[in-house]
Gaussian input, Z-matrix of N, CA and C with variables (Angstrom, degrees):
# hf/3-21g

backbone

0 1
 N
 C     1     B1
 C     2     B2     1     A1
 N     3     B3     2     A2     1     D1
 C     4     B4     3     A3     2     D2
 C     5     B5     4     A4     3     D3
 N     6     B6     5     A5     4     D4
 C     7     B7     6     A6     5     D5
 C     8     B8     7     A7     6     D6
 N     9     B9     8     A8     7     D7
 C    10    B10     9     A9     8     D8
 C    11    B11    10    A10     9     D9
 N    12    B12    11    A11    10    D10
 C    13    B13    12    A12    11    D11
 C    14    B14    13    A13    12    D12
 N    15    B15    14    A14    13    D13
 C    16    B16    15    A15    14    D14
 C    17    B17    16    A16    15    D15
 N    18    B18    17    A17    16    D16
 C    19    B19    18    A18    17    D17
 C    20    B20    19    A19    18    D18
 N    21    B21    20    A20    19    D19
 C    22    B22    21    A21    20    D20
 C    23    B23    22    A22    21    D21
 N    24    B24    23    A23    22    D22
 C    25    B25    24    A24    23    D23
 C    26    B26    25    A25    24    D24
 N    27    B27    26    A26    25    D25
 C    28    B28    27    A27    26    D26
 C    29    B29    28    A28    27    D27
 N    30    B30    29    A29    28    D28
 C    31    B31    30    A30    29    D29
 C    32    B32    31    A31    30    D30
 N    33    B33    32    A32    31    D31
 C    34    B34    33    A33    32    D32
 C    35    B35    34    A34    33    D33
 N    36    B36    35    A35    34    D34
 C    37    B37    36    A36    35    D35
 C    38    B38    37    A37    36    D36
 N    39    B39    38    A38    37    D37
 C    40    B40    39    A39    38    D38
 C    41    B41    40    A40    39    D39
 N    42    B42    41    A41    40    D40
 C    43    B43    42    A42    41    D41
 C    44    B44    43    A43    42    D42
 N    45    B45    44    A44    43    D43
 C    46    B46    45    A45    44    D44
 C    47    B47    46    A46    45    D45
 N    48    B48    47    A47    46    D46
 C    49    B49    48    A48    47    D47
 C    50    B50    49    A49    48    D48
 N    51    B51    50    A50    49    D49
 C    52    B52    51    A51    50    D50
 C    53    B53    52    A52    51    D51
 N    54    B54    53    A53    52    D52
 C    55    B55    54    A54    53    D53
 C    56    B56    55    A55    54    D54
 N    57    B57    56    A56    55    D55
 C    58    B58    57    A57    56    D56
 C    59    B59    58    A58    57    D57
 N    60    B60    59    A59    58    D58
 C    61    B61    60    A60    59    D59
 C    62    B62    61    A61    60    D60
 N    63    B63    62    A62    61    D61
 C    64    B64    63    A63    62    D62
 C    65    B65    64    A64    63    D63
 N    66    B66    65    A65    64    D64
 C    67    B67    66    A66    65    D65
 C    68    B68    67    A67    66    D66
 N    69    B69    68    A68    67    D67
 C    70    B70    69    A69    68    D68
 C    71    B71    70    A70    69    D69
 N    72    B72    71    A71    70    D70
 C    73    B73    72    A72    71    D71
 C    74    B74    73    A73    72    D72
 N    75    B75    74    A74    73    D73
 C    76    B76    75    A75    74    D74
 C    77    B77    76    A76    75    D75
 N    78    B78    77    A77    76    D76
 C    79    B79    78    A78    77    D77
 C    80    B80    79    A79    78    D78
 N    81    B81    80    A80    79    D79
 C    82    B82    81    A81    80    D80
 C    83    B83    82    A82    81    D81
 N    84    B84    83    A83    82    D82
 C    85    B85    84    A84    83    D83
 C    86    B86    85    A85    84    D84
 N    87    B87    86    A86    85    D85
 C    88    B88    87    A87    86    D86
 C    89    B89    88    A88    87    D87
 N    90    B90    89    A89    88    D88
 C    91    B91    90    A90    89    D89
 C    92    B92    91    A91    90    D90
 N    93    B93    92    A92    91    D91
 C    94    B94    93    A93    92    D92
 C    95    B95    94    A94    93    D93
 N    96    B96    95    A95    94    D94
 C    97    B97    96    A96    95    D95
 C    98    B98    97    A97    96    D96
 N    99    B99    98    A98    97    D97
 C   100   B100    99    A99    98    D98
 C   101   B101   100   A100    99    D99
 N   102   B102   101   A101   100   D100
 C   103   B103   102   A102   101   D101
 C   104   B104   103   A103   102   D102
 N   105   B105   104   A104   103   D103
 C   106   B106   105   A105   104   D104
 C   107   B107   106   A106   105   D105
 N   108   B108   107   A107   106   D106
 C   109   B109   108   A108   107   D107
 C   110   B110   109   A109   108   D108
 N   111   B111   110   A110   109   D109
 C   112   B112   111   A111   110   D110
 C   113   B113   112   A112   111   D111
 N   114   B114   113   A113   112   D112
 C   115   B115   114   A114   113   D113
 C   116   B116   115   A115   114   D114
 N   117   B117   116   A116   115   D115
 C   118   B118   117   A117   116   D116
 C   119   B119   118   A118   117   D117
 N   120   B120   119   A119   118   D118
 C   121   B121   120   A120   119   D119
 C   122   B122   121   A121   120   D120
 N   123   B123   122   A122   121   D121
 C   124   B124   123   A123   122   D122
 C   125   B125   124   A124   123   D123
 N   126   B126   125   A125   124   D124
 C   127   B127   126   A126   125   D125
 C   128   B128   127   A127   126   D126
 N   129   B129   128   A128   127   D127
 C   130   B130   129   A129   128   D128
 C   131   B131   130   A130   129   D129
 N   132   B132   131   A131   130   D130
 C   133   B133   132   A132   131   D131
 C   134   B134   133   A133   132   D132
 N   135   B135   134   A134   133   D133
 C   136   B136   135   A135   134   D134
 C   137   B137   136   A136   135   D135
 N   138   B138   137   A137   136   D136
 C   139   B139   138   A138   137   D137
 C   140   B140   139   A139   138   D138
 N   141   B141   140   A140   139   D139
 C   142   B142   141   A141   140   D140
 C   143   B143   142   A142   141   D141
 N   144   B144   143   A143   142   D142
 C   145   B145   144   A144   143   D143
 C   146   B146   145   A145   144   D144
 N   147   B147   146   A146   145   D145
 C   148   B148   147   A147   146   D146
 C   149   B149   148   A148   147   D147
 N   150   B150   149   A149   148   D148
 C   151   B151   150   A150   149   D149
 C   152   B152   151   A151   150   D150
 N   153   B153   152   A152   151   D151
 C   154   B154   153   A153   152   D152
 C   155   B155   154   A154   153   D153
 N   156   B156   155   A155   154   D154
 C   157   B157   156   A156   155   D155
 C   158   B158   157   A157   156   D156
 N   159   B159   158   A158   157   D157
 C   160   B160   159   A159   158   D158
 C   161   B161   160   A160   159   D159
 N   162   B162   161   A161   160   D160
 C   163   B163   162   A162   161   D161
 C   164   B164   163   A163   162   D162
 N   165   B165   164   A164   163   D163
 C   166   B166   165   A165   164   D164
 C   167   B167   166   A166   165   D165
 N   168   B168   167   A167   166   D166
 C   169   B169   168   A168   167   D167
 C   170   B170   169   A169   168   D168
 N   171   B171   170   A170   169   D169
 C   172   B172   171   A171   170   D170
 C   173   B173   172   A172   171   D171
 N   174   B174   173   A173   172   D172
 C   175   B175   174   A174   173   D173
 C   176   B176   175   A175   174   D174
 N   177   B177   176   A176   175   D175
 C   178   B178   177   A177   176   D176
 C   179   B179   178   A178   177   D177
 N   180   B180   179   A179   178   D178
 C   181   B181   180   A180   179   D179
 C   182   B182   181   A181   180   D180
 N   183   B183   182   A182   181   D181
 C   184   B184   183   A183   182   D182
 C   185   B185   184   A184   183   D183
 N   186   B186   185   A185   184   D184
 C   187   B187   186   A186   185   D185
 C   188   B188   187   A187   186   D186
 N   189   B189   188   A188   187   D187
 C   190   B190   189   A189   188   D188
 C   191   B191   190   A190   189   D189
 N   192   B192   191   A191   190   D190
 C   193   B193   192   A192   191   D191
 C   194   B194   193   A193   192   D192
 N   195   B195   194   A194   193   D193
 C   196   B196   195   A195   194   D194
 C   197   B197   196   A196   195   D195
 N   198   B198   197   A197   196   D196
 C   199   B199   198   A198   197   D197
 C   200   B200   199   A199   198   D198
 N   201   B201   200   A200   199   D199
 C   202   B202   201   A201   200   D200
 C   203   B203   202   A202   201   D201
 N   204   B204   203   A203   202   D202
 C   205   B205   204   A204   203   D203
 C   206   B206   205   A205   204   D204
 N   207   B207   206   A206   205   D205
 C   208   B208   207   A207   206   D206
 C   209   B209   208   A208   207   D207
 N   210   B210   209   A209   208   D208
 C   211   B211   210   A210   209   D209
 C   212   B212   211   A211   210   D210
 N   213   B213   212   A212   211   D211
 C   214   B214   213   A213   212   D212
 C   215   B215   214   A214   213   D213
 N   216   B216   215   A215   214   D214
 C   217   B217   216   A216   215   D215
 C   218   B218   217   A217   216   D216
 N   219   B219   218   A218   217   D217
 C   220   B220   219   A219   218   D218
 C   221   B221   220   A220   219   D219
 N   222   B222   221   A221   220   D220
 C   223   B223   222   A222   221   D221
 C   224   B224   223   A223   222   D222

   B1=1.4480
   B2=1.5286
   B3=1.3113
   B4=1.4600
   B5=1.5282
   B6=1.3098
   B7=1.4549
   B8=1.5196
   B9=1.3206
   B10=1.4625
   B11=1.5228
   B12=1.3306
   B13=1.4518
   B14=1.5064
   B15=1.3100
   B16=1.4593
   B17=1.5207
   B18=1.3081
   B19=1.4588
   B20=1.5181
   B21=1.3221
   B22=1.4577
   B23=1.5226
   B24=1.3261
   B25=1.4552
   B26=1.5231
   B27=1.3317
   B28=1.4611
   B29=1.5256
   B30=1.3238
   B31=1.4609
   B32=1.5259
   B33=1.3178
   B34=1.4651
   B35=1.5282
   B36=1.3226
   B37=1.4652
   B38=1.5253
   B39=1.3244
   B40=1.4647
   B41=1.5268
   B42=1.3179
   B43=1.4587
   B44=1.5303
   B45=1.3143
   B46=1.4658
   B47=1.5203
   B48=1.3218
   B49=1.4641
   B50=1.5220
   B51=1.3240
   B52=1.4599
   B53=1.5322
   B54=1.3199
   B55=1.4666
   B56=1.5218
   B57=1.3448
   B58=1.4596
   B59=1.5237
   B60=1.3085
   B61=1.4647
   B62=1.5290
   B63=1.3131
   B64=1.4667
   B65=1.5290
   B66=1.3309
   B67=1.4646
   B68=1.5241
   B69=1.3272
   B70=1.4687
   B71=1.5326
   B72=1.3269
   B73=1.4626
   B74=1.5236
   B75=1.3040
   B76=1.4605
   B77=1.5235
   B78=1.3205
   B79=1.4536
   B80=1.5327
   B81=1.3150
   B82=1.4603
   B83=1.5245
   B84=1.3158
   B85=1.4633
   B86=1.5224
   B87=1.3151
   B88=1.4559
   B89=1.5303
   B90=1.3227
   B91=1.4642
   B92=1.5300
   B93=1.3220
   B94=1.4603
   B95=1.5268
   B96=1.3212
   B97=1.4631
   B98=1.5274
   B99=1.3142
   B100=1.4603
   B101=1.5278
   B102=1.3121
   B103=1.4665
   B104=1.5232
   B105=1.3286
   B106=1.4643
   B107=1.5221
   B108=1.3243
   B109=1.4578
   B110=1.5260
   B111=1.3216
   B112=1.4701
   B113=1.5282
   B114=1.3271
   B115=1.4684
   B116=1.5224
   B117=1.3188
   B118=1.4627
   B119=1.5204
   B120=1.3262
   B121=1.4661
   B122=1.5210
   B123=1.3162
   B124=1.4680
   B125=1.5256
   B126=1.3266
   B127=1.4664
   B128=1.5342
   B129=1.3289
   B130=1.4632
   B131=1.5193
   B132=1.3094
   B133=1.4619
   B134=1.5302
   B135=1.3313
   B136=1.4572
   B137=1.5271
   B138=1.3213
   B139=1.4600
   B140=1.5228
   B141=1.3316
   B142=1.4663
   B143=1.5221
   B144=1.3139
   B145=1.4594
   B146=1.5261
   B147=1.3003
   B148=1.4597
   B149=1.5309
   B150=1.3231
   B151=1.4625
   B152=1.5296
   B153=1.3064
   B154=1.4675
   B155=1.5291
   B156=1.3188
   B157=1.4664
   B158=1.5266
   B159=1.3156
   B160=1.4697
   B161=1.5146
   B162=1.3255
   B163=1.4606
   B164=1.5231
   B165=1.3208
   B166=1.4689
   B167=1.5194
   B168=1.3371
   B169=1.4619
   B170=1.5256
   B171=1.3224
   B172=1.4661
   B173=1.5234
   B174=1.3178
   B175=1.4647
   B176=1.5230
   B177=1.3300
   B178=1.4678
   B179=1.5263
   B180=1.3263
   B181=1.4643
   B182=1.5268
   B183=1.3245
   B184=1.4697
   B185=1.5278
   B186=1.3285
   B187=1.4668
   B188=1.5296
   B189=1.3219
   B190=1.4656
   B191=1.5244
   B192=1.3272
   B193=1.4668
   B194=1.5255
   B195=1.3169
   B196=1.4588
   B197=1.5270
   B198=1.3167
   B199=1.4616
   B200=1.5296
   B201=1.3223
   B202=1.4665
   B203=1.5232
   B204=1.3141
   B205=1.4636
   B206=1.5190
   B207=1.3181
   B208=1.4665
   B209=1.5220
   B210=1.3333
   B211=1.4544
   B212=1.5187
   B213=1.3068
   B214=1.4651
   B215=1.5268
   B216=1.3063
   B217=1.4648
   B218=1.5128
   B219=1.3161
   B220=1.4654
   B221=1.5137
   B222=1.2985
   B223=1.4705
   B224=1.4895
   A1=108.80
   A2=116.13
   A3=119.74
   A4=110.85
   A5=116.95
   A6=121.59
   A7=112.78
   A8=117.49
   A9=120.81
   A10=111.58
   A11=117.46
   A12=120.56
   A13=114.13
   A14=117.37
   A15=120.90
   A16=110.09
   A17=115.96
   A18=121.11
   A19=109.12
   A20=115.62
   A21=121.44
   A22=109.62
   A23=114.67
   A24=122.23
   A25=108.79
   A26=116.14
   A27=121.03
   A28=112.96
   A29=118.18
   A30=119.32
   A31=113.58
   A32=117.56
   A33=122.22
   A34=109.70
   A35=116.23
   A36=120.05
   A37=112.63
   A38=117.78
   A39=119.56
   A40=110.50
   A41=117.10
   A42=120.86
   A43=110.60
   A44=117.11
   A45=120.00
   A46=110.76
   A47=116.57
   A48=120.26
   A49=111.09
   A50=117.14
   A51=120.13
   A52=111.20
   A53=116.54
   A54=120.48
   A55=111.00
   A56=116.49
   A57=119.85
   A58=110.87
   A59=116.47
   A60=120.71
   A61=109.57
   A62=116.84
   A63=121.33
   A64=110.93
   A65=116.44
   A66=120.90
   A67=113.06
   A68=116.55
   A69=121.60
   A70=109.87
   A71=117.56
   A72=120.42
   A73=114.93
   A74=118.08
   A75=120.33
   A76=113.72
   A77=116.89
   A78=119.74
   A79=110.13
   A80=115.59
   A81=121.47
   A82=107.73
   A83=116.62
   A84=120.62
   A85=113.28
   A86=117.22
   A87=120.14
   A88=111.56
   A89=116.26
   A90=121.16
   A91=113.64
   A92=117.16
   A93=121.02
   A94=109.95
   A95=115.69
   A96=121.18
   A97=110.02
   A98=115.72
   A99=119.64
   A100=110.71
   A101=116.91
   A102=120.04
   A103=111.09
   A104=117.04
   A105=119.76
   A106=110.41
   A107=116.33
   A108=119.75
   A109=109.68
   A110=116.44
   A111=120.58
   A112=110.25
   A113=116.41
   A114=120.68
   A115=111.67
   A116=117.16
   A117=120.87
   A118=111.79
   A119=117.31
   A120=120.57
   A121=111.04
   A122=117.43
   A123=119.23
   A124=113.32
   A125=118.14
   A126=119.76
   A127=113.39
   A128=116.93
   A129=119.16
   A130=109.72
   A131=116.41
   A132=121.40
   A133=111.53
   A134=116.41
   A135=121.69
   A136=113.41
   A137=117.03
   A138=119.90
   A139=109.87
   A140=115.98
   A141=120.87
   A142=112.90
   A143=118.07
   A144=121.25
   A145=110.84
   A146=115.73
   A147=122.45
   A148=108.55
   A149=118.82
   A150=120.27
   A151=113.32
   A152=117.36
   A153=121.14
   A154=112.60
   A155=118.25
   A156=121.21
   A157=112.94
   A158=117.35
   A159=120.78
   A160=110.47
   A161=114.73
   A162=120.93
   A163=107.78
   A164=115.96
   A165=120.10
   A166=112.50
   A167=118.36
   A168=120.32
   A169=111.67
   A170=117.13
   A171=120.53
   A172=111.25
   A173=116.19
   A174=120.08
   A175=111.54
   A176=116.67
   A177=120.26
   A178=110.77
   A179=117.89
   A180=120.97
   A181=110.77
   A182=116.77
   A183=120.64
   A184=109.67
   A185=115.68
   A186=120.36
   A187=110.50
   A188=117.06
   A189=120.98
   A190=111.06
   A191=117.36
   A192=119.90
   A193=111.19
   A194=116.76
   A195=121.20
   A196=109.90
   A197=116.49
   A198=121.41
   A199=110.85
   A200=116.16
   A201=120.20
   A202=112.44
   A203=116.79
   A204=120.68
   A205=113.11
   A206=117.37
   A207=119.78
   A208=113.89
   A209=118.08
   A210=118.82
   A211=109.77
   A212=118.32
   A213=120.57
   A214=110.71
   A215=114.83
   A216=120.34
   A217=109.68
   A218=116.39
   A219=120.73
   A220=108.21
   A221=116.13
   A222=119.70
   A223=110.63
   D1=142.98
   D2=-178.95
   D3=-93.48
   D4=-177.40
   D5=-177.49
   D6=-62.24
   D7=-31.04
   D8=-179.81
   D9=-78.53
   D10=-7.05
   D11=179.33
   D12=83.20
   D13=10.54
   D14=-179.29
   D15=-94.62
   D16=134.11
   D17=176.28
   D18=-119.81
   D19=146.02
   D20=179.18
   D21=-114.68
   D22=140.87
   D23=-179.56
   D24=-127.95
   D25=163.07
   D26=-176.48
   D27=-54.14
   D28=-34.89
   D29=-176.07
   D30=-76.99
   D31=-1.65
   D32=177.51
   D33=-98.50
   D34=60.08
   D35=-172.59
   D36=-59.95
   D37=-39.86
   D38=-179.23
   D39=-65.30
   D40=-46.14
   D41=179.77
   D42=-63.53
   D43=-40.48
   D44=177.20
   D45=-64.76
   D46=-41.81
   D47=178.51
   D48=-61.07
   D49=-43.71
   D50=179.44
   D51=-64.70
   D52=-38.65
   D53=179.32
   D54=-66.73
   D55=-40.17
   D56=177.32
   D57=-68.15
   D58=-37.03
   D59=177.44
   D60=-60.46
   D61=-39.99
   D62=177.84
   D63=-69.61
   D64=-41.19
   D65=-176.79
   D66=-73.38
   D67=-27.39
   D68=-176.98
   D69=-131.78
   D70=67.30
   D71=-172.61
   D72=-68.08
   D73=-24.20
   D74=-174.85
   D75=-102.49
   D76=8.62
   D77=-177.03
   D78=-73.45
   D79=144.15
   D80=174.53
   D81=-94.35
   D82=110.85
   D83=-174.84
   D84=-60.06
   D85=-24.82
   D86=178.77
   D87=-62.51
   D88=-22.99
   D89=-177.90
   D90=-103.79
   D91=2.62
   D92=-177.16
   D93=-88.17
   D94=133.70
   D95=177.48
   D96=-101.87
   D97=163.54
   D98=176.49
   D99=-62.81
   D100=-33.83
   D101=178.16
   D102=-65.39
   D103=-37.52
   D104=176.31
   D105=-64.10
   D106=-42.92
   D107=178.18
   D108=-58.99
   D109=-45.78
   D110=177.67
   D111=-56.88
   D112=-51.21
   D113=-178.22
   D114=-58.98
   D115=-40.44
   D116=-178.90
   D117=-71.35
   D118=-38.18
   D119=-178.73
   D120=-66.43
   D121=-48.39
   D122=-172.53
   D123=-66.93
   D124=-15.87
   D125=177.00
   D126=-97.45
   D127=-2.52
   D128=176.54
   D129=-63.53
   D130=135.51
   D131=179.12
   D132=-57.22
   D133=-35.48
   D134=-176.13
   D135=-80.50
   D136=-12.39
   D137=-175.46
   D138=-73.25
   D139=124.72
   D140=-174.41
   D141=-126.25
   D142=8.96
   D143=-176.66
   D144=-92.69
   D145=175.25
   D146=178.55
   D147=-82.83
   D148=117.06
   D149=179.72
   D150=-56.77
   D151=-27.94
   D152=-178.87
   D153=-68.42
   D154=-14.52
   D155=-179.97
   D156=-81.56
   D157=-7.66
   D158=-178.61
   D159=-64.78
   D160=145.89
   D161=172.88
   D162=-148.41
   D163=170.55
   D164=-176.13
   D165=-60.30
   D166=-35.54
   D167=179.83
   D168=-64.34
   D169=-43.76
   D170=178.46
   D171=-64.96
   D172=-44.13
   D173=-179.58
   D174=-66.50
   D175=-37.98
   D176=177.82
   D177=-66.93
   D178=-35.28
   D179=177.31
   D180=-64.73
   D181=-40.32
   D182=176.65
   D183=-63.13
   D184=-46.22
   D185=178.58
   D186=-58.33
   D187=-47.33
   D188=-178.05
   D189=-61.94
   D190=-44.78
   D191=178.36
   D192=-62.24
   D193=-41.46
   D194=178.18
   D195=-62.85
   D196=-46.69
   D197=179.68
   D198=-59.54
   D199=-46.67
   D200=-178.24
   D201=-63.88
   D202=-28.47
   D203=176.89
   D204=-77.11
   D205=-18.39
   D206=-176.75
   D207=-99.80
   D208=-17.40
   D209=-178.87
   D210=-79.35
   D211=141.24
   D212=178.99
   D213=-73.86
   D214=143.12
   D215=176.84
   D216=-92.31
   D217=136.07
   D218=174.33
   D219=-81.62
   D220=132.86
   D221=-179.05
   D222=-104.40

């Protein structure tokens, strides 16, 4: 748990994606692997879940949420 008292768990894919987006602002998502996402998530100060619970579906959901937050919307 971090100083703000917020904890992140695997099922919070959007929150994890936003946190990774903040932690890695210059990353090119086209080059990011699911293993990198795993490695980055488990070292987040706010991450409080069991790393062994990760699976490709959870990691892909984080990737998708991160991707959707970075693409520009056409108005």
